[in-house]
N, C-alpha and C positions, 0 to 999 in steps of 0.2 A: 164281559171284557166291554172295557170302556175306548171308546174311538182312540187313546193314544195306545191303549195296549194294544185294538187292532194294529191299529197302523206301526206300528214297530214289527210287533209280529210276525203279522206278512213281507215284510219288510228284508226284516233279517231272515225268512227263513227262504225266502228268492233268492238270498247273495251265496246265503248253503246250497240250498241247493243248482242255483246256477257253475258253484264251482264241484261240486260235489258229478252234477250230467261231466263236468269236464272230465275229472279221472274215468267216471263209469264209461266213455259210452267209445273208448278205443277199447274194451277187453276182447265183442267180441268177434274183431276180426285183425287186432295188430300181429299175434307170429304170421300168419299167415304173410304178414304186409310185409313182414321181419325179413323172410324167406329170400327177399329177393334188394336187400342192404348190404355192405360190408360187415362179414360179422354174424349176420342172422343165424347163420348156416349153426356156431352152437345157440343148444338149446335152455342152457343155463346165463347163458348174456344177456337171453329173451325176455327169461322168467325177471331174469334184474330188473328191466328196464322196464316191467308191470311192474312188478313191487317196489321199484328208490321210491314211490314220492309217498309210502304207506314210513317206512323206515324211518325219513329225513321229517315229515307228521310228529312220526311218535318223541324226536327227538328233540323237535324245535315248540312243540304246543306247551311246555314249561317255559320256558324265557320268555313267548310272547303273552302268557297268558297273565304272566307280574307284570310286563313292563306294560301291558293295559291297565294295573292297578297304577303301575308311578305315573306314565305319562296320557294313559287315556283311551277309551275303545277305539274309538271313527279310527285315528295316528295310529293306531301298526293295525287294525280292516285298510288302511288305502294302501301300508307297503306291504303287508301281504297280499293283498291282490297284485297288487307290483308288479310282485316275484314270482306269484303265478302266469301273469300272464306274458314276462316276461321269457320264461321256461315253453311256458308252451309256445311261442315264437320260435323259439332256438328250438325246440325239439320237428315243429313243420320245415323247417332248413338245416337241416339235421344227410349231411349226404354220408349218414356211416352210423351203426346204432349207437358207435360209443357217443358221439352229438349229441343220443336219442337218449341217451341214458342218465347226460347230464343236462339235458331237458326234464326229465321228470323227477331230476334231481330237489333241480330248479322250483321246479311244478310242487314239488313237497314241503318246498323249502317255505312260499308262503301257508304259518302256518297258524289260520286267524280262525278256528275254532273256537276255541277255549273263549278270545278275544269277542265272539259273538255270543256264545250262551252265555256268558258274564251282561252282555249289553241287553241280554232279555231278561236276564235276573234283574237288571238297574230298572226297564221301565217298565214290569208288570207286578200288580199285590202277588204276593204268594199265596191266597184264595185263586188265583187266576193264572199264575203261573205255567202250571201240569200244561195246560193247554194251547199256549207261548210257547212249552218244550216240544208238546206232541207236535205241532207244525212243523217246528223245526228236523222233530225228528225223523218225522216223517217221512221229510225227503229224503231220508237215505235210502229206501224200499222204494220209493217212487219215481227218481234217480237213476237206478238200476233195470225198474223193468221198463221207460223210457228209453232206455240206453237201448235194453233188449231187443225194444223194436227197429227203434232208429237208424243203430248203426249199421247195420246191412246197405239203407236207402241210402245214410250218406258217402256210404266209403265209392258208393257202382258213380255216384255224382261227380264226388269231391274230392275221393283217395282219404285214406290219411292223414296223410300230411297238412290236406284243406277242414282237416276232424279239428288238427293240433290247433293250428287255426282258431276256427271257429272258438277253441275253449279260451282262446287269448282273449279274443272280442268278446264272448259270453262274463270273461273277468275285467275289462274294462266298463261293462253296460253294468254289473255288479257294484264298482265306483260310480256311480253315475245313483245307483238307487242310494247308499249311503249318502253322498253328500242333496240329494233333494232329500228323498224320502223319508228318511230314518233321520226319527227327534234329535232333537241334538239335549244332549245333559252336560250337565259342569261336573267335572273327573275334582271333587274331594284328592286330592297328597296324601294317600293314608299313610302312618309313621312306619316306614322302614328300615330300619333301625334294627342293623343284621342281617339290611336287607334281604336276595330268596332265597339266601340256603337257609332261614333262621326261617323263612316263612313255609318253605321245604318243606320241613323235617318238621315245621308243625300240621301240617297237612298228612303227614305221612306217617303221622306218630294219634292220631286220630284214631280209635278204632270202627268209628260208625263208618267214614268215610272210608276207611278200610274195607269194609264189604262192602259199602261200591264200587269202591274200584276194581274189587273182584270180580262187582256183576259182572261190569263195563266188557269188561277183556275175557272172561268167560264166551259175555254172549257172542260177541264179534267172533270170535276161535270158533266156537260151534258152527257161526253164520256161513265163513267161510272154507269149515269143514268139508260141510250137508253142502257145499256146494262145488266139492269136490268128486263128490256120490251123488248129486242127484240128475245133472246130467247125464249121463252112463247110465243110472232108473230108469229115465224118461225115456230113452232110444231106445236100450234093451228090451223097453213094455211094447216098445213101435211106431215112436210120435221120432221119428224123423226133427234134426237139432231146428233148421227150419223155421220149423212146428210151435218150436217147445214154448214162446210166446204166448200165446194163448191158454198155456196152461198159468202165464208167468202171468199177466194182467189181470184175466177175472180174479186169482186170487189175491194177490193186490189189492184189489176195487175191495177185495170181501172180507180179505183182513183190515180194512180200515173204518167200513162202517162197525166190525164187531171191537174195533177199539171204545170207542167213541162211550159206552155204558162208562166202563171202569177208570177213564179218561176224565170226564166230566164227578163221577162221585167222589174220588178218594178224596180232594177235597173236607170231606164231613168226617164229622170223629170215629174217630176207634173203627173205616172203612179203610184206610192206603195202607199199615202190612196187613192185610183180609188178600188185597187187591193183588198187590206186590210178593205175593209169597204164594200165593195160587196160580199167579202165570209163568211162576218160572219149575213150579207143582206139574202144571199142563206142558210145557218142552221137555221134563222126565217122563212124560206121561208116552207126549207123541212120539221120543225116538223109541222111547221100548216098543212102541207098536208098528213102528220101521219096516221092520222088521215080515210083516203082512199085512201091510201097509204099496208093498214093490209088486205088487205081481201085474198089475192095468196101469196105465193112465186115472181114471176116478181117482182108484185109492190114493195113486200118489198124491192128484190134485187134492183128496182128503187129508197128507200129511200136513200136503204147503201152507192148508187154512190154519191147521190144526196148530200148526210153527210157528207162523206170522201174524195168526191174532196176536199170542202172549208177547211175540214178539213187538212189536211195536209199542204195547202196552208199554212195556219194559224202558222199552227206547226215550218213552216222553217220561216216563216215570223218575226212570235214571240219574239222569240232570237234575232236575228239578228237586231232590234229594240231595243233588250236592249242592245246588245255589245254597238253601235250607240251609246246609249243617257249615257250612265253611260257613270262616269266618268273615265280615264285614272288608277289613283294610284285603285282606289275601284270597279275595274271589276268584280270580281271576289266578292268582297259583294252581288251586282245590282244581274251577274246571281246567284248567292246562292240564294239573295229573289224571284226571281225569281222559282227557282225550290222548294225552301218549298211551295211557295205559288201554285208550277201545283201539287204537289203531298198532297196536305192538299186539293183541290179538286178530287183528285181524290177520298179523307178520307169519305170529305162531299154530294158528289154527289153519290156513293153507296147508303148510308146510306137515303139519300134522296130520291132517287129512287125506296130502299127498303120499306119505308114508304106511298111512294105516290105511288106506284104500289100496295104495301097492301089495301091502303084502294080504289084509284078510279080505277087503272087498268092499264091498257094504254093509256087514257085518264091525266088522271091525273098525266103522267113524262111525258107527250108532255107539260101542263099546269107548268107544272116545270122550265121545263129548258128550252121552250120558253118567262115563265119571266124573269129570264137570262141572254140570247140570247140579250132580249130586251135593257136592263139599261147595254151591253156592246156593245150595236149598239148607242142608248143614248149618249155612255161618247165617239165613235169612232168619233162624229159628231164636237167636239174641238180637236182632232188632229194636229198635228203638225207634220212635215216632218222631219225629221232630218237635220242639217246641213248637206252637202255634203264637205267632208273631199275625200283627193284623198291620194295614200300614193306613195310613193318612196322611190327606192333603188341604193344602196351606196354598190361597192366591198368592200371590207375589204382585205387584209394581215393579216394573219393568228396572229389571238388574241388570250392569256390565260385567263381565264376567267374571271382575277381579271382585265387588261387591258379594257375586251368587256363592263364589267363594270361598269366599271370611264364612256365610251365614253360615254352611252348609258344614262346614267345620265344628262352629258352634254348637248346629243342631245334634251333632253324633256326640257333642261333649256330655249333650243334657242324658241322666238317669232313667235305662229304661230304654233309649234311640239305638237301637243296634243300625240304623245303616239310615244316609239320609242322602237326598238327591233334588239338585233343582233344574228339571226342563228350564230352560230361557226361551221358547220358543214357541213356553205355553203360559211362560209366568207362572212356577206353579213348585211347590216345595211338595217332595212326597218322601215323607217319613219311614221307616220300616218299625215298630213298637215291639216290644214286649210288653202289651192291656197294665200291667196285672203288676210292672213296675212305673210305669208313664205317669207320667205329666205332664196332661194337654197344657192345664195357664201357665204352665212352663215358657213350654213349647213356645205359646200364644206372646209373649214376654218376650220377648226373643225374636221374635217374628217383626213386633211390635216395634222390637228395641232399636233394630237393625234399620228398618226399613224408614 
């Protein structure tokens, strides 16, 4: 990865991670805290307070994605982080559970996942994009693991209101990261005739994107259903709840190590589909083995490692595929649909897992998850690898925003150019091109003529 790509990937991953940490860190302690709030004796409302952010995330990812296509990534990220911070402070000051729910709804309304991932796609070459998405995607597991460890400690020292306030401060810090560290990109205004509805319909009608969207739905539904059952299984195997982090932390670290070879190697010709399909198949096999791996803590640790290694690989490859398959002018919409389906999967998985575990115990969760995964595995058989493209870069003299936007618009009109972005802070134009159709002479002539 180039210095620009590393800077962009690391900074955007930190934004994603800070926000996810704010989402996850209250989960281990909130239900007990809610008992002391007016309205907290209603467990249904407690569940609503915990899950409300997921529903608003699912609803608003698509509009935020389209707005990022239309008005630029950074402005949308600023707005989303501001809404998230306001929601955090509202929840921190809440005198009752109903105001906490309002705060959680506002937190979820800061739906910037699509804009962050679209910006990562804007700033990375196709052959390096999986690494950037892996850095961003791995923050989900890392934030989850860190939350399990630090939440009880934070609760002892600053309480749940303090944790909510801390998440608001983290969102403000993330805005500073966007302002000072994330590279500037001139966003050309795409052809938006027909508005977001037209772009939304085009994304939904694409069969390859549909496979990816079902995949992220199934992946996160399976994750949430599994974590209804696994804490009980660990406790039944003799591990106190306060010590569960001793399993999660090494498992997550080990899974991050195991994910590196497939993520690094998927860019080689012919490797993407085998790595992708193999990861889904490993999820199916690990679930089928779970009833025999639930008898002891070491065996459950093996299962979790077998689960999280392919989970992290798919978490990196799925957004990479979305960014490759999406039309250049609707990339934010496509990633918005992806993110909405992901959060909807989280909600459905929690409900499905709770029902299945309550009725049939661990075998019920295994059957429900395996069913979702087998459907996904069958869908993978019809998957085709995206058309390979390459990225070209050209040094430019200093341009103002108007000149840069005009040049990028004209570059996008050239034959073989899939997308064109100008990073004004680097004085560089980046073109994503179909090498079989692209004529570099035309691009050089246009750049020389413009500048």
